[in-house]
N, C-alpha and C positions, 0 to 999 in steps of 0.2 A: 292559534298562538295565545298564550296566557297573558294576562295583564302584567305579571311580573316580568316576563321576558320582553314584553313591549317596552316597559319603562327601563329595563336593564340596557336595551339597545338604543332607545331614543334619547334618554337623558344625557349621555356623553356627547351626542351629536348636537343637542340643543344648547349645551353648556358652553360650546366653543364660540368665542367672540369672533367677529369678522376681522381679518387682518389684511386690509388692502395695501397695495404697494405705495410708497411715497410718490406724490405727485405735486408739482407746483400749482399754486392758484392760477386761474386763467389770465394770461397776459403778463405774468410776473417772471417767467423763466428767464427771459433775456436780462431783466434787472437782476435777478438772483445770480446769474452767471457773472455780470459785471461786478457785483459787490464781492464775490469770491475772488475774482481776478484782481480787484484793487487791494483786497486784503493780502493776497499772496504777494503782490508787489511791494506793499508796505512792510511785510515781514522780511523780504529780501533786503530792502534798504535799510531797515532798523538792524537786521543781523550784521550786514556789512559794516555799517557805521559803528556798531558795538564792538565788533572784532577789531577794527582799526583803532578805536579809542582804547581798547585793552592793550593793544600792541604798543601804543604810545605810553601807556602806564608802565608797561614792562621796561621800556627804554629809559623813562625817567627814573624809575625806581631801581635801576641797576646798581647804583652806588648810593649808599647811606640811606636809602628809602626803601628797605626791604619790604615793608608792609604794603607799599604802593605797587611794587613788582608782584607781590603775591596776589593782591586784588586783581591786578591786570591778568595774571595767569588764570585765576578762577573765572574772570569775565570771559576770557576766550573760550573756556570749557562750556560755560553756560550759553554763550552765543551759538557754538556749534551744536549743542543739544537742542536749542530752540530751532535752529535751521533744519536740523534732522527731523524733528517732530513735525514741523510745518511742511517738509517735502513729502512725508509719508501720511499726512492728514487724510487725504481722500481715501488712501488705502485702509487706514484704520477705521474710518467711518463705514466703508464698504464692507469690512470684515464682519461688523455687527448687524448688517442689514440682513433681514430674514427673508 
């Protein structure tokens, strides 16, 4: 085997960096799961409150306060988008995991 052939085959193998799978630090997996659970719970509460407040804005702005009703309507849309993204967050992160 020539030196050129050796370098041609060895360099690509040596140039690849290690790619370990994600792993939690020892003893922190339970805490990490708790933080994720609390964050999901907070998102659900904030989303529900936001949609309810937006619905109240729509009701208040029904007559002579069209801008308030419009802001409430867009608030409902943003609230639903936030809840939709939050509900598929784990799937989105898992899709980019190699």
